Every structure is written in C-alpha cells, then in structure tokens.
Backbone and ligand atoms as CSV (ligand in chain L), in Angstrom:
chain,resi,resn,atom,element,x,y,z
A,1,UNK,N,N,0.840,-1.188,0.004
A,1,UNK,CA,C,0.003,0.004,-0.016
A,1,UNK,C,C,0.874,1.242,-0.004
A,2,UNK,N,N,0.639,2.146,-0.937
A,2,UNK,CA,C,1.428,3.364,-1.002
A,2,UNK,C,C,0.772,4.429,-0.138
A,3,UNK,N,N,1.628,5.117,0.653
A,3,UNK,CA,C,1.125,6.220,1.498
A,3,UNK,C,C,1.310,7.512,0.689
A,4,UNK,N,N,0.136,8.128,0.347
A,4,UNK,CA,C,0.141,9.190,-0.658
A,4,UNK,C,C,-0.319,10.510,-0.026
A,5,UNK,N,N,0.268,11.593,-0.568
A,5,UNK,CA,C,-0.200,12.967,-0.272
A,5,UNK,C,C,-0.542,13.689,-1.562
A,6,UNK,N,N,-1.466,14.646,-1.487
A,6,UNK,CA,C,-1.767,15.434,-2.667
A,6,UNK,C,C,-1.532,16.901,-2.307
A,7,UNK,N,N,-0.760,17.585,-3.124
A,7,UNK,CA,C,-0.387,18.980,-2.971
A,7,UNK,C,C,-1.157,19.843,-3.978
A,8,UNK,N,N,-1.995,20.742,-3.475
A,8,UNK,CA,C,-2.892,21.504,-4.345
A,8,UNK,C,C,-4.153,20.774,-4.571
A,9,UNK,N,N,-5.156,21.209,-3.827
A,9,UNK,CA,C,-6.413,20.421,-3.871
A,9,UNK,C,C,-7.616,21.279,-4.251
A,10,UNK,N,N,-7.513,21.840,-5.454
A,10,UNK,CA,C,-8.734,22.474,-6.021
A,10,UNK,C,C,-9.277,21.598,-7.104
A,11,UNK,N,N,-9.432,22.115,-8.318
A,11,UNK,CA,C,-10.131,21.334,-9.358
A,11,UNK,C,C,-9.472,19.968,-9.608
A,12,UNK,N,N,-8.230,19.971,-10.047
A,12,UNK,CA,C,-7.592,18.714,-10.487
A,12,UNK,C,C,-7.072,17.915,-9.307
A,13,UNK,N,N,-6.563,18.608,-8.315
A,13,UNK,CA,C,-6.057,17.912,-7.135
A,13,UNK,C,C,-7.158,17.079,-6.464
A,14,UNK,N,N,-8.397,17.600,-6.568
A,14,UNK,CA,C,-9.500,16.801,-5.959
A,14,UNK,C,C,-9.816,15.557,-6.771
A,15,UNK,N,N,-9.522,15.601,-8.029
A,15,UNK,CA,C,-9.644,14.354,-8.839
A,15,UNK,C,C,-8.633,13.330,-8.402
A,16,UNK,N,N,-7.390,13.791,-8.152
A,16,UNK,CA,C,-6.341,12.899,-7.645
A,16,UNK,C,C,-6.721,12.287,-6.281
A,17,UNK,N,N,-7.292,13.118,-5.399
A,17,UNK,CA,C,-7.655,12.620,-4.065
A,17,UNK,C,C,-8.746,11.542,-4.200
A,18,UNK,N,N,-9.713,11.801,-5.093
A,18,UNK,CA,C,-10.814,10.842,-5.264
A,18,UNK,C,C,-10.298,9.502,-5.820
A,19,UNK,N,N,-9.328,9.601,-6.724
A,19,UNK,CA,C,-8.806,8.372,-7.331
A,19,UNK,C,C,-7.978,7.584,-6.323
A,20,UNK,N,N,-7.169,8.292,-5.524
A,20,UNK,CA,C,-6.438,7.582,-4.460
A,20,UNK,C,C,-7.404,6.940,-3.446
A,21,UNK,N,N,-8.445,7.699,-3.089
A,21,UNK,CA,C,-9.410,7.141,-2.139
A,21,UNK,C,C,-9.976,5.799,-2.627
A,22,UNK,N,N,-10.165,5.728,-3.956
A,22,UNK,CA,C,-10.841,4.512,-4.491
A,22,UNK,C,C,-9.881,3.428,-4.880
A,23,UNK,N,N,-8.564,3.712,-4.778
A,23,UNK,CA,C,-7.578,2.749,-5.251
A,23,UNK,C,C,-7.138,1.843,-4.044
A,24,UNK,N,N,-7.353,0.567,-4.132
A,24,UNK,CA,C,-6.976,-0.302,-3.026
A,24,UNK,C,C,-5.480,-0.343,-2.764
A,25,UNK,N,N,-4.666,0.100,-3.703
A,25,UNK,CA,C,-3.213,0.098,-3.489
A,25,UNK,C,C,-2.717,1.412,-2.841
A,26,UNK,N,N,-3.631,2.379,-2.648
A,26,UNK,CA,C,-3.201,3.677,-2.126
A,26,UNK,C,C,-3.880,3.981,-0.796
A,27,UNK,N,N,-3.135,4.646,0.060
A,27,UNK,CA,C,-3.699,5.166,1.311
A,27,UNK,C,C,-3.488,6.665,1.275
A,28,UNK,N,N,-4.581,7.407,1.088
A,28,UNK,CA,C,-4.488,8.876,1.054
A,28,UNK,C,C,-4.315,9.396,2.449
A,29,UNK,N,N,-3.086,9.747,2.804
A,29,UNK,CA,C,-2.738,10.084,4.185
A,29,UNK,C,C,-2.882,11.553,4.441
A,30,UNK,N,N,-2.518,12.401,3.462
A,30,UNK,CA,C,-2.431,13.866,3.768
A,30,UNK,C,C,-2.760,14.661,2.501
A,31,UNK,N,N,-3.285,15.838,2.711
A,31,UNK,CA,C,-3.485,16.798,1.639
A,31,UNK,C,C,-2.893,18.160,2.071
A,32,UNK,N,N,-2.461,18.920,1.086
A,32,UNK,CA,C,-1.790,20.189,1.412
A,32,UNK,C,C,-2.273,21.231,0.392
A,33,UNK,N,N,-2.738,22.365,0.890
A,33,UNK,CA,C,-3.058,23.535,0.007
A,33,UNK,C,C,-2.726,24.783,0.789
A,34,UNK,N,N,-2.224,25.780,0.053
A,34,UNK,CA,C,-1.890,27.064,0.682
A,34,UNK,C,C,-3.101,27.677,1.344
A,35,UNK,N,N,-4.293,27.383,0.771
A,35,UNK,CA,C,-5.557,27.948,1.327
A,35,UNK,C,C,-6.125,26.921,2.330
A,36,UNK,N,N,-6.089,27.290,3.597
A,36,UNK,CA,C,-6.491,26.358,4.651
A,36,UNK,C,C,-7.873,25.760,4.415
A,37,UNK,N,N,-8.827,26.545,3.934
A,37,UNK,CA,C,-10.207,26.047,3.792
A,37,UNK,C,C,-10.272,24.942,2.794
A,38,UNK,N,N,-9.419,25.039,1.737
A,38,UNK,CA,C,-9.411,23.967,0.743
A,38,UNK,C,C,-8.862,22.663,1.324
A,39,UNK,N,N,-7.723,22.772,2.050
A,39,UNK,CA,C,-7.139,21.596,2.644
A,39,UNK,C,C,-8.107,20.966,3.642
A,40,UNK,N,N,-8.753,21.865,4.451
A,40,UNK,CA,C,-9.638,21.339,5.486
A,40,UNK,C,C,-10.853,20.683,4.892
A,41,UNK,N,N,-11.376,21.244,3.795
A,41,UNK,CA,C,-12.578,20.671,3.232
A,41,UNK,C,C,-12.337,19.250,2.676
A,42,UNK,N,N,-11.158,19.071,2.016
A,42,UNK,CA,C,-10.879,17.678,1.503
A,42,UNK,C,C,-10.612,16.795,2.696
A,43,UNK,N,N,-9.915,17.301,3.698
A,43,UNK,CA,C,-9.625,16.488,4.896
A,43,UNK,C,C,-10.936,16.018,5.528
A,44,UNK,N,N,-11.911,16.918,5.652
A,44,UNK,CA,C,-13.180,16.583,6.284
A,44,UNK,C,C,-13.918,15.526,5.481
A,45,UNK,N,N,-13.762,15.621,4.139
A,45,UNK,CA,C,-14.496,14.710,3.268
A,45,UNK,C,C,-13.850,13.321,3.253
A,46,UNK,N,N,-12.506,13.296,3.241
A,46,UNK,CA,C,-11.806,12.016,2.957
A,46,UNK,C,C,-11.004,11.480,4.147
A,47,UNK,N,N,-10.866,12.269,5.164
A,47,UNK,CA,C,-10.135,11.763,6.365
A,47,UNK,C,C,-8.659,11.954,6.335
A,48,UNK,N,N,-8.115,12.427,5.232
A,48,UNK,CA,C,-6.644,12.662,5.166
A,48,UNK,C,C,-6.341,13.927,6.015
A,49,UNK,N,N,-5.121,13.911,6.634
A,49,UNK,CA,C,-4.782,15.085,7.449
A,49,UNK,C,C,-4.454,16.293,6.533
A,50,UNK,N,N,-4.812,17.504,7.053
A,50,UNK,CA,C,-4.707,18.716,6.247
A,50,UNK,C,C,-3.465,19.517,6.630
A,51,UNK,N,N,-2.779,20.004,5.601
A,51,UNK,CA,C,-1.609,20.893,5.827
A,51,UNK,C,C,-1.711,22.067,4.867
A,52,UNK,N,N,-1.048,23.201,5.294
A,52,UNK,CA,C,-0.921,24.307,4.402
A,52,UNK,C,C,0.572,24.557,4.027
A,53,UNK,N,N,1.425,23.732,4.535
A,53,UNK,CA,C,2.854,23.832,4.171
A,53,UNK,C,C,3.371,22.463,3.716
A,54,UNK,N,N,3.990,22.439,2.554
A,54,UNK,CA,C,4.546,21.207,2.020
A,54,UNK,C,C,5.674,20.716,2.958
A,55,UNK,N,N,6.514,21.637,3.404
A,55,UNK,CA,C,7.642,21.236,4.268
A,55,UNK,C,C,7.115,20.557,5.531
A,56,UNK,N,N,6.046,21.111,6.100
A,56,UNK,CA,C,5.525,20.505,7.360
A,56,UNK,C,C,4.914,19.161,7.060
A,57,UNK,N,N,4.220,19.058,5.982
A,57,UNK,CA,C,3.590,17.767,5.650
A,57,UNK,C,C,4.702,16.713,5.450
A,58,UNK,N,N,5.764,17.059,4.715
A,58,UNK,CA,C,6.819,16.122,4.485
A,58,UNK,C,C,7.571,15.724,5.780
A,59,UNK,N,N,7.652,16.701,6.677
A,59,UNK,CA,C,8.374,16.431,7.920
A,59,UNK,C,C,7.577,15.508,8.874
A,60,UNK,N,N,6.235,15.690,8.821
A,60,UNK,CA,C,5.413,14.934,9.813
A,60,UNK,C,C,5.004,13.555,9.275
A,61,UNK,N,N,4.625,13.507,8.012
A,61,UNK,CA,C,4.077,12.288,7.459
A,61,UNK,C,C,5.145,11.409,6.827
A,62,UNK,N,N,4.970,10.142,6.924
A,62,UNK,CA,C,5.901,9.176,6.325
A,62,UNK,C,C,5.330,8.725,4.981
A,63,UNK,N,N,5.454,9.600,3.970
A,63,UNK,CA,C,4.802,9.391,2.669
A,63,UNK,C,C,5.745,8.621,1.723
A,64,UNK,N,N,5.136,7.876,0.764
A,64,UNK,CA,C,5.906,7.293,-0.309
A,64,UNK,C,C,5.914,8.150,-1.580
A,65,UNK,N,N,4.802,8.867,-1.811
A,65,UNK,CA,C,4.696,9.657,-3.034
A,65,UNK,C,C,3.656,10.735,-2.848
A,66,UNK,N,N,3.761,11.752,-3.736
A,66,UNK,CA,C,2.776,12.807,-3.725
A,66,UNK,C,C,2.328,13.121,-5.199
A,67,UNK,N,N,1.113,13.578,-5.302
A,67,UNK,CA,C,0.669,14.237,-6.532
A,67,UNK,C,C,0.868,15.749,-6.312
A,68,UNK,N,N,1.326,16.430,-7.375
A,68,UNK,CA,C,1.433,17.910,-7.346
A,68,UNK,C,C,0.480,18.473,-8.377
A,69,UNK,N,N,-0.516,19.201,-7.906
A,69,UNK,CA,C,-1.569,19.766,-8.795
A,69,UNK,C,C,-1.745,21.258,-8.462
A,70,UNK,N,N,-0.631,21.976,-8.632
A,70,UNK,CA,C,-0.624,23.375,-8.101
A,70,UNK,C,C,-0.853,24.510,-9.073
A,71,UNK,N,N,-0.755,24.276,-10.337
A,71,UNK,CA,C,-1.068,25.326,-11.386
A,71,UNK,C,C,-0.081,26.501,-11.390
A,72,UNK,N,N,-0.583,27.726,-11.312
A,72,UNK,CA,C,0.235,28.939,-11.479
A,72,UNK,C,C,0.096,29.523,-12.855
A,73,UNK,N,N,1.064,30.446,-13.236
A,73,UNK,CA,C,1.030,31.092,-14.538
A,73,UNK,C,C,1.104,30.043,-15.628
A,74,UNK,N,N,0.199,30.117,-16.573
A,74,UNK,CA,C,0.094,29.110,-17.640
A,74,UNK,C,C,0.082,27.694,-17.070
A,75,UNK,N,N,-0.401,27.580,-15.868
A,75,UNK,CA,C,-0.678,26.283,-15.208
A,75,UNK,C,C,0.524,25.496,-14.762
A,76,UNK,N,N,1.760,26.004,-14.957
A,76,UNK,CA,C,2.898,25.173,-14.534
A,76,UNK,C,C,3.911,25.842,-13.614
A,77,UNK,N,N,3.718,27.106,-13.362
A,77,UNK,CA,C,4.808,27.816,-12.680
A,77,UNK,C,C,4.875,27.547,-11.186
A,78,UNK,N,N,3.848,26.970,-10.614
A,78,UNK,CA,C,3.878,26.656,-9.178
A,78,UNK,C,C,4.340,25.247,-8.868
A,79,UNK,N,N,4.638,24.459,-9.936
A,79,UNK,CA,C,4.905,23.035,-9.683
A,79,UNK,C,C,6.368,22.805,-9.199
A,80,UNK,N,N,7.272,23.709,-9.479
A,80,UNK,CA,C,8.734,23.472,-9.226
A,80,UNK,C,C,8.998,23.238,-7.759
A,81,UNK,N,N,8.651,24.194,-6.899
A,81,UNK,CA,C,9.046,24.094,-5.518
A,81,UNK,C,C,8.523,22.855,-4.797
A,82,UNK,N,N,7.215,22.606,-4.815
A,82,UNK,CA,C,6.740,21.429,-4.149
A,82,UNK,C,C,7.296,20.124,-4.746
A,83,UNK,N,N,7.458,20.066,-6.027
A,83,UNK,CA,C,8.042,18.879,-6.635
A,83,UNK,C,C,9.495,18.649,-6.158
A,84,UNK,N,N,10.271,19.708,-6.151
A,84,UNK,CA,C,11.696,19.591,-5.710
A,84,UNK,C,C,11.772,19.258,-4.219
A,85,UNK,N,N,10.841,19.832,-3.452
A,85,UNK,CA,C,10.867,19.513,-1.992
A,85,UNK,C,C,10.559,18.030,-1.776
A,86,UNK,N,N,9.574,17.555,-2.520
A,86,UNK,CA,C,9.172,16.136,-2.330
A,86,UNK,C,C,10.273,15.193,-2.781
A,87,UNK,N,N,10.916,15.536,-3.940
A,87,UNK,CA,C,12.014,14.689,-4.444
A,87,UNK,C,C,13.161,14.693,-3.397
A,88,UNK,N,N,13.511,15.857,-2.888
A,88,UNK,CA,C,14.608,15.972,-1.915
A,88,UNK,C,C,14.275,15.108,-0.670
A,89,UNK,N,N,13.012,14.980,-0.354
A,89,UNK,CA,C,12.616,14.183,0.795
A,89,UNK,C,C,12.556,12.652,0.458
A,90,UNK,N,N,12.870,12.330,-0.809
A,90,UNK,CA,C,12.930,10.930,-1.189
A,90,UNK,C,C,11.617,10.342,-1.677
A,91,UNK,N,N,10.665,11.220,-2.053
A,91,UNK,CA,C,9.352,10.765,-2.484
A,91,UNK,C,C,9.273,10.744,-4.006
A,92,UNK,N,N,8.542,9.813,-4.565
A,92,UNK,CA,C,8.174,9.879,-5.955
A,92,UNK,C,C,7.042,10.877,-6.171
A,93,UNK,N,N,7.004,11.483,-7.360
A,93,UNK,CA,C,6.033,12.563,-7.629
A,93,UNK,C,C,5.286,12.318,-8.920
A,94,UNK,N,N,3.981,12.456,-8.876
A,94,UNK,CA,C,3.176,12.574,-10.077
A,94,UNK,C,C,2.733,14.010,-10.202
A,95,UNK,N,N,3.305,14.713,-11.184
A,95,UNK,CA,C,3.037,16.151,-11.310
A,95,UNK,C,C,2.049,16.346,-12.445
A,96,UNK,N,N,1.137,17.311,-12.207
A,96,UNK,CA,C,0.183,17.658,-13.266
A,96,UNK,C,C,0.949,18.340,-14.405
A,97,UNK,N,N,0.425,18.202,-15.583
A,97,UNK,CA,C,1.008,18.924,-16.752
A,97,UNK,C,C,0.712,20.400,-16.640
A,98,UNK,N,N,1.570,21.272,-17.127
A,98,UNK,CA,C,2.929,20.998,-17.578
A,98,UNK,C,C,3.868,20.892,-16.372
A,99,UNK,N,N,4.961,20.163,-16.573
A,99,UNK,CA,C,5.936,20.005,-15.489
A,99,UNK,C,C,6.491,21.409,-15.147
A,100,UNK,N,N,6.772,22.194,-16.183
A,100,UNK,CA,C,7.250,23.541,-15.988
A,100,UNK,C,C,7.023,24.307,-17.271
A,101,UNK,N,N,6.978,25.627,-17.195
A,101,UNK,CA,C,6.968,26.467,-18.405
A,101,UNK,C,C,8.359,26.714,-18.914
A,102,UNK,N,N,9.341,26.404,-18.122
A,102,UNK,CA,C,10.743,26.666,-18.449
A,102,UNK,C,C,11.495,25.351,-18.603
A,103,UNK,N,N,12.047,25.153,-19.763
A,103,UNK,CA,C,12.677,23.830,-20.091
A,103,UNK,C,C,13.824,23.514,-19.111
A,104,UNK,N,N,14.591,24.532,-18.721
A,104,UNK,CA,C,15.726,24.263,-17.812
A,104,UNK,C,C,15.243,23.803,-16.446
A,105,UNK,N,N,14.161,24.429,-15.993
A,105,UNK,CA,C,13.588,24.007,-14.706
A,105,UNK,C,C,13.039,22.522,-14.857
A,106,UNK,N,N,12.422,22.257,-15.924
A,106,UNK,CA,C,11.904,20.883,-16.118
A,106,UNK,C,C,13.045,19.883,-16.121
A,107,UNK,N,N,14.132,20.255,-16.771
A,107,UNK,CA,C,15.296,19.341,-16.812
A,107,UNK,C,C,15.878,19.131,-15.398
A,108,UNK,N,N,15.905,20.251,-14.669
A,108,UNK,CA,C,16.406,20.195,-13.304
A,108,UNK,C,C,15.577,19.208,-12.435
A,109,UNK,N,N,14.263,19.294,-12.611
A,109,UNK,CA,C,13.332,18.394,-11.882
A,109,UNK,C,C,13.611,16.958,-12.242
A,110,UNK,N,N,13.722,16.688,-13.535
A,110,UNK,CA,C,14.010,15.332,-14.008
A,110,UNK,C,C,15.350,14.813,-13.432
A,111,UNK,N,N,16.380,15.678,-13.485
A,111,UNK,CA,C,17.693,15.328,-12.947
A,111,UNK,C,C,17.632,15.036,-11.489
A,112,UNK,N,N,16.890,15.883,-10.739
A,112,UNK,CA,C,16.833,15.727,-9.297
A,112,UNK,C,C,16.190,14.362,-8.915
A,113,UNK,N,N,15.160,14.004,-9.677
A,113,UNK,CA,C,14.500,12.725,-9.424
A,113,UNK,C,C,15.450,11.551,-9.741
A,114,UNK,N,N,16.158,11.655,-10.852
A,114,UNK,CA,C,17.113,10.591,-11.202
A,114,UNK,C,C,18.217,10.495,-10.181
A,115,UNK,N,N,18.724,11.630,-9.767
A,115,UNK,CA,C,19.826,11.617,-8.741
A,115,UNK,C,C,19.326,11.005,-7.419
A,116,UNK,N,N,18.098,11.269,-7.073
A,116,UNK,CA,C,17.548,10.780,-5.785
A,116,UNK,C,C,17.020,9.360,-5.895
A,117,UNK,N,N,16.917,8.893,-7.140
A,117,UNK,CA,C,16.427,7.512,-7.351
A,117,UNK,C,C,14.937,7.352,-7.104
A,118,UNK,N,N,14.161,8.391,-7.422
A,118,UNK,CA,C,12.696,8.327,-7.266
A,118,UNK,C,C,12.057,8.531,-8.644
A,119,UNK,N,N,10.801,8.200,-8.734
A,119,UNK,CA,C,10.030,8.366,-9.982
A,119,UNK,C,C,9.504,9.776,-10.066
A,120,UNK,N,N,9.526,10.357,-11.260
A,120,UNK,CA,C,8.816,11.659,-11.527
A,120,UNK,C,C,8.011,11.456,-12.793
A,121,UNK,N,N,6.659,11.486,-12.597
A,121,UNK,CA,C,5.783,11.307,-13.709
A,121,UNK,C,C,4.969,12.566,-13.965
A,122,UNK,N,N,4.542,12.756,-15.206
A,122,UNK,CA,C,3.718,13.914,-15.552
A,122,UNK,C,C,2.392,13.393,-16.095
A,123,UNK,N,N,1.309,13.982,-15.589
A,123,UNK,CA,C,-0.038,13.502,-15.945
A,123,UNK,C,C,-0.467,14.114,-17.269
A,124,UNK,N,N,0.052,13.521,-18.354
A,124,UNK,CA,C,-0.330,13.979,-19.721
A,124,UNK,C,C,-1.420,13.057,-20.287
A,125,UNK,N,N,-2.537,12.977,-19.530
A,125,UNK,CA,C,-3.558,12.028,-19.892
A,125,UNK,C,C,-4.211,12.301,-21.263
A,126,UNK,N,N,-4.115,13.532,-21.762
A,126,UNK,CA,C,-4.741,13.860,-23.060
A,126,UNK,C,C,-4.008,13.201,-24.228
A,127,UNK,N,N,-2.826,12.725,-23.981
A,127,UNK,CA,C,-2.136,11.950,-25.074
A,127,UNK,C,C,-2.940,10.712,-25.422
A,128,UNK,N,N,-3.788,10.272,-24.533
A,128,UNK,CA,C,-4.521,8.990,-24.771
A,128,UNK,C,C,-5.891,9.178,-25.440
A,129,UNK,N,N,-6.334,10.454,-25.546
A,129,UNK,CA,C,-7.647,10.668,-26.207
A,129,UNK,C,C,-7.504,10.539,-27.688
A,130,UNK,N,N,-8.545,10.069,-28.371
A,130,UNK,CA,C,-8.387,9.752,-29.816
A,130,UNK,C,C,-7.924,10.916,-30.651
A,131,UNK,N,N,-8.403,12.153,-30.426
A,131,UNK,CA,C,-8.033,13.244,-31.329
A,131,UNK,C,C,-6.542,13.626,-31.152
A,132,UNK,N,N,-5.900,13.206,-30.101
A,132,UNK,CA,C,-4.482,13.539,-29.865
A,132,UNK,C,C,-3.582,12.369,-30.257
A,133,UNK,N,N,-4.182,11.202,-30.508
A,133,UNK,CA,C,-3.327,10.008,-30.718
A,133,UNK,C,C,-2.781,10.026,-32.135
L,1,LIG,N1,N,-4.322,16.387,-16.774
L,1,LIG,C1,C,-5.339,17.128,-17.167
L,1,LIG,O1,O,-6.208,16.716,-17.938
L,1,LIG,C2,C,-5.507,18.507,-16.622
L,1,LIG,C3,C,-6.626,19.253,-16.866
L,1,LIG,C4,C,-6.745,20.524,-16.356
L,1,LIG,C5,C,-5.687,21.044,-15.562
L,1,LIG,N2,N,-4.562,20.308,-15.360
L,1,LIG,C6,C,-3.455,20.809,-14.567
L,1,LIG,O2,O,-3.736,20.601,-13.191
L,1,LIG,C7,C,-3.074,21.617,-12.426
L,1,LIG,C8,C,-4.057,22.189,-11.411
L,1,LIG,O3,O,-5.133,22.800,-12.058
L,1,LIG,P1,P,-6.342,23.441,-11.194
L,1,LIG,O4,O,-7.310,23.937,-12.177
L,1,LIG,O5,O,-6.755,22.434,-10.142
L,1,LIG,O6,O,-5.543,24.668,-10.551
L,1,LIG,P2,P,-6.057,25.624,-9.406
L,1,LIG,O7,O,-5.300,26.914,-9.510
L,1,LIG,O8,O,-7.556,25.714,-9.384
L,1,LIG,O9,O,-5.636,24.900,-8.032
L,1,LIG,C9,C,-4.286,24.790,-7.620
L,1,LIG,C10,C,-4.300,24.693,-6.080
L,1,LIG,O10,O,-2.940,24.575,-5.681
L,1,LIG,C11,C,-2.715,25.333,-4.494
L,1,LIG,N3,N,-1.264,25.613,-4.394
L,1,LIG,C12,C,-0.503,26.370,-5.180
L,1,LIG,N4,N,0.789,26.383,-4.802
L,1,LIG,C13,C,0.819,25.547,-3.731
L,1,LIG,C14,C,1.853,25.097,-2.846
L,1,LIG,N5,N,3.128,25.488,-2.989
L,1,LIG,N6,N,1.554,24.266,-1.803
L,1,LIG,C15,C,0.265,23.853,-1.612
L,1,LIG,N7,N,-0.791,24.244,-2.424
L,1,LIG,C16,C,-0.502,25.065,-3.445
L,1,LIG,C17,C,-3.604,26.567,-4.695
L,1,LIG,O11,O,-3.909,27.191,-3.507
L,1,LIG,C18,C,-4.828,25.966,-5.377
L,1,LIG,O12,O,-5.839,25.529,-4.457
L,1,LIG,C19,C,-2.529,22.608,-13.425
L,1,LIG,O13,O,-1.117,22.403,-13.581
L,1,LIG,C20,C,-3.198,22.251,-14.756
L,1,LIG,O14,O,-2.408,22.509,-15.901
L,1,LIG,C21,C,-4.471,19.019,-15.836
C-alpha cells in the first residue's frame, strides 16, 4: 500500500484525491493547500490530514509519493518548489502537466528525481484521447 499525499487540492487535485481514495493500492494520508479552507474541506470529506505547508507535511508524514496539482502562470509555474521539496525528501512525484513552463527547470526536476532515485511522472492524460493520438 502506497502512502500518498496530494499537494494543491482545487479542481484537479480533488480528482487525484478521489482516485487515491478509491484505489486499493493507495492510502491517502495527507493533503496540502496554501488555502487552509481547501485543505480542510478535503480532509473533512476524505479523512486525510490537512496541511498548508509542504515542508511541514513532508516532515510529519511518512509518505511514499505525492501528486502535485498546483497550477500557477500558464498552469505550470507553481509546480517546481513542491516537486523539488518532495524529491529531496525521497518521495516519488506525479506532477500535473505542464511540469514547468521553463525547459531548464523541467530538466532540473528530471535530474533531481534521477539523482535521488525516485520516480517523476507527468499527468499527460490527453495523449490517450483519440483526437491527440
Ligand atoms: N491532466 C489534465 O487533464 C489537466 C486538466 C486541467 C488542468 N490540469 C493541470 O492541473 C493543475 C491544477 O489545475 P487546477 O485547475 O486544479 O488549478 P487551481 O489553480 O484551481 O488549483 C491549484 C491549487 O494549488 C494550490 N497551491 C499552489 N501552490 C501551492 C503550494 N506550494 N503548496 C500547496 N498548495 C499550493 C492553490 O492554493 C490551489 O488551491 C494545473 O497544472 C493544470 O495545468 C491538468
């Protein structure tokens, strides 16, 4: 059973939490959002502990992996810090697309995961829809 956390729990992060809740191989342990009401609302619904700081969540919880669904400018600019923090803590990361708007930052994230020996995946699910295939 994988002990999972989700960072960023608005539109897409909530889809990740629901999928982990329903997956027998996952235990949704914690959720983190900068906005306390968002973290608390998912926590109340699903029983995962709520955090507003990634660093605190990583320090307190013994997680195996996290989803990062944080968005930002053009939807990718907030992904770098939480992804790098999680990798540094030895966790595998499933990051929402885009990994970054800046290719050098994306390469840095990929390198960091390889150096730490953890997985870094990007949720490019639209590659599988017929009009994109
Ligand atoms: N795979 C897909 O099909 C698909 C579809 C739509 C969007 N997305 C991607 O999903 C991501 C999220 O989209 P959204 O619409 O849910 O964004 P959103 O802006 O509605 O939600 C992002 C949440 O992350 C939180 N957040 C930001 N930085 C944080 C941090 N450092 N620590 C904790 N929480 C933080 C924000 O407070 C917010 O609640 C985007 O990257 C977007 O590109 C993917």
